[in-house]
C-alpha positions as CSV (number, residue, x, y, z in Angstrom):
1,M,-3.1,-2.2,20.3
2,N,0.2,-2.2,18.4
3,N,0.5,1.3,17.0
4,S,3.0,0.5,14.3
5,I,0.6,0.8,11.3
6,L,-1.0,3.9,12.8
7,E,2.4,5.5,13.3
8,E,3.4,4.6,9.7
9,M,0.1,6.0,8.4
10,W,0.6,9.3,10.3
11,A,4.2,9.5,8.9
12,I,2.9,8.8,5.4
13,L,0.3,11.6,5.8
14,A,2.8,14.1,7.3
15,P,3.6,15.8,4.0
16,V,-0.1,16.2,3.1
17,D,-0.8,19.9,3.6
18,I,-4.4,20.6,4.8
19,K,-4.3,23.8,2.7
20,D,-4.2,21.6,-0.4
21,F,-6.1,18.5,0.8
22,E,-9.2,17.5,2.7
23,V,-8.5,14.5,5.0
24,V,-11.5,12.6,6.4
25,A,-11.5,9.3,8.3
26,G,-13.5,7.3,10.8
27,A,-13.3,4.1,12.8
28,A,-15.3,1.0,12.2
29,N,-17.2,-1.0,14.9
30,P,-15.4,-4.4,15.5
31,D,-18.7,-6.3,15.0
32,R,-19.4,-4.7,11.7
33,Y,-15.8,-5.4,10.6
34,D,-16.2,-9.1,11.6
35,A,-19.5,-9.3,9.7
36,Y,-17.7,-7.8,6.6
37,E,-15.0,-10.5,6.8
38,Q,-17.8,-13.2,7.1
39,K,-19.4,-11.9,3.9
40,L,-16.0,-11.7,2.2
41,G,-15.2,-15.3,3.0
42,F,-11.6,-14.7,4.2
43,T,-9.8,-12.5,6.7
44,L,-7.8,-9.5,5.9
45,P,-4.4,-8.9,7.4
46,G,-4.3,-7.9,11.0
47,E,-2.7,-4.5,10.1
48,F,-5.7,-3.6,7.9
49,R,-8.1,-4.6,10.7
50,E,-6.1,-2.4,13.1
51,L,-6.2,0.5,10.7
52,S,-10.0,0.0,10.0
53,L,-10.8,0.0,13.7
54,S,-8.8,3.2,14.4
55,K,-9.7,6.8,13.7
56,L,-7.7,6.6,10.5
57,G,-9.9,3.8,9.1
58,G,-11.8,4.7,5.9
59,V,-9.5,7.6,5.2
60,L,-10.0,9.9,2.2
61,V,-7.3,12.3,1.1
62,S,-8.7,14.5,-1.7
63,A,-7.5,17.7,-3.2
64,R,-9.5,20.8,-2.2
65,E,-11.7,22.2,-5.0
66,E,-10.0,25.6,-4.9
67,V,-6.6,23.9,-5.4
68,W,-7.5,21.2,-7.9
69,P,-11.0,21.5,-9.3
70,Q,-12.9,18.3,-9.8
71,A,-13.5,17.5,-13.5
72,K,-16.9,18.3,-14.9
73,A,-18.8,16.1,-17.3
74,F,-17.2,15.9,-20.7
75,D,-13.9,17.4,-19.5
76,V,-10.9,16.2,-21.5
77,G,-7.3,16.0,-20.3
78,P,-4.5,13.7,-19.4
79,A,-5.7,10.8,-17.2
80,W,-3.7,11.9,-14.2
81,T,-5.5,15.2,-14.0
82,F,-8.6,13.3,-12.9
83,W,-6.8,11.4,-10.1
84,R,-7.0,14.0,-7.3
85,G,-7.4,11.8,-4.2
86,I,-6.7,8.5,-2.5
87,M,-9.6,6.5,-0.9
88,V,-9.0,3.8,1.7
89,F,-12.4,2.0,2.1
90,G,-13.8,1.8,5.6
91,L,-16.8,0.9,7.7
92,A,-17.4,3.9,9.9
93,P,-21.1,4.4,10.8
94,D,-21.3,7.5,8.6
95,V,-19.0,6.5,5.7
96,P,-20.5,7.4,2.3
97,D,-21.2,4.6,-0.2
98,W,-18.3,5.5,-2.4
99,L,-15.9,5.0,0.5
100,N,-17.7,2.0,2.1
101,L,-15.8,-1.3,2.2
102,E,-19.0,-3.4,1.8
103,R,-20.3,-1.3,-1.1
104,M,-16.9,-1.3,-2.9
105,L,-16.7,-5.1,-2.5
106,D,-20.2,-5.4,-4.2
107,R,-19.1,-2.9,-6.9
108,A,-15.9,-4.7,-7.7
109,R,-17.7,-8.0,-7.9
110,E,-20.3,-6.5,-10.2
111,E,-17.5,-5.3,-12.4
112,G,-16.1,-8.9,-12.6
113,A,-13.5,-9.0,-9.8
114,P,-13.0,-12.6,-8.5
115,D,-14.5,-13.7,-5.2
116,D,-11.0,-14.0,-3.7
117,F,-10.3,-10.3,-4.0
118,A,-11.1,-7.7,-1.4
119,P,-10.8,-4.1,-2.6
120,V,-9.4,-1.7,0.0
121,L,-8.0,1.3,-1.8
122,K,-8.7,3.3,-4.9
123,V,-7.3,6.4,-6.6
124,E,-10.1,8.9,-7.0
125,G,-11.1,9.2,-10.6
126,D,-9.4,5.9,-11.7
127,G,-11.1,2.6,-12.3
128,H,-8.5,0.4,-10.7
129,F,-9.1,-1.3,-7.3
130,F,-6.2,-2.2,-5.1
131,G,-7.0,-5.0,-2.6
132,Y,-6.1,-8.2,-0.8
133,R,-6.2,-11.9,-1.8
134,P,-6.8,-14.6,0.8
135,D,-3.1,-15.2,1.2
136,H,-2.8,-11.5,2.2
137,T,-0.9,-10.4,-0.9
138,L,-1.9,-7.2,-2.6
139,A,-3.3,-7.1,-6.1
140,V,-4.9,-4.7,-8.5
141,F,-8.1,-5.2,-10.4
142,N,-8.4,-3.1,-13.6
143,G,-11.9,-4.1,-14.5
144,Y,-10.8,-7.0,-16.6
145,D,-7.8,-8.7,-15.0
146,I,-6.3,-9.1,-11.6
147,E,-2.6,-8.8,-11.2
148,P,-0.2,-8.9,-8.2
149,D,0.9,-5.5,-6.9
150,E,4.5,-5.0,-6.1
151,A,3.8,-3.5,-2.7
152,D,4.7,-5.9,0.1
153,S,2.3,-4.3,2.7
154,F,-0.6,-2.0,2.9
155,T,1.5,0.9,4.2
156,A,4.0,0.4,1.3
157,L,1.0,0.7,-1.1
158,Y,-0.4,3.7,0.7
159,R,3.0,5.4,0.8
160,R,3.4,4.9,-2.9
161,E,0.0,6.2,-3.8
162,I,0.2,9.3,-1.4
163,T,3.7,10.1,-2.9
164,A,2.2,9.9,-6.4
165,L,-0.7,12.1,-5.4
166,L,1.6,14.7,-4.0
167,A,3.6,14.6,-7.3
168,R,0.4,15.0,-9.3
169,L,-0.5,18.0,-7.2
170,G,2.8,19.6,-8.1
171,D,2.1,18.8,-11.8
172,M,-1.4,20.2,-11.6
173,K,-0.1,23.5,-10.1
174,T,2.4,23.8,-12.9
175,L,-0.4,23.0,-15.5
176,Q,-2.7,25.6,-14.0
177,V,0.1,28.2,-14.2
178,E,0.6,27.3,-17.9
179,R,-3.1,27.4,-18.6
180,A,-3.4,30.9,-17.0
181,A,-0.4,32.1,-19.0
182,N,-2.0,30.8,-22.2
183,K,-5.3,32.6,-21.5
184,K,-3.4,35.9,-21.4
185,K,-1.8,35.4,-24.8
186,P,-3.4,37.4,-27.6
187,R,-5.4,35.2,-30.0
188,L,-5.6,35.6,-33.8
189,P,-9.0,36.8,-35.0
C-alpha cells in the first residue's frame, strides 16, 4: 500500500492538539467499500479508497466540549461558532450514521444532490457537503446547487478545512475570553 495519502493525512493532523480536539477514526472492510461504490454507480479516486481502508478512514476531528461547547437548541451566534469539527465519512463497522458514507450519500440525495455526486466530507454544524464527481474532481453541494471546489485533491481539501478549523478554535477562544470579560462588567439596573 502506498502510504503517501496516509503520510499527508498524519502531517495535516499534526497541529491538532488532543487537549482541544477528539479524533476518532476507523477502517472500512474492502468488500463493504466495493459494495458502496456499486451503489454509488462510479468509483472514487484510489487515494480516497486507500484512506477509507486505513485506520484513518472515517475520521472525525471535533472540538472537545470543555474547549468549545456544542451549541444548544435556539442558540444564536455567528455561523462559524457552530462549525466545531471536520467529518470525513467512512464505512468502519461501528461508524455512527452521521459519519457513515452510505447514510450521508442517502441524505445528500434526499436533499437534492445529483446522482453523480458522492459526499465524503462535511464541516460539523454546516449544511454543505464536499464530495467527488465521476471524473474524480471535487465539488460542494450547498443543498440547492453543486459547484466545483478549488481543491485539486482530497488532501488539499482536508488541509484547507483542518487549517480553517484550527483558526476557528483560536477565534472561539478569543470570543470566550471576551464573553467572560463582559459578564464581569457591572450592568445598569
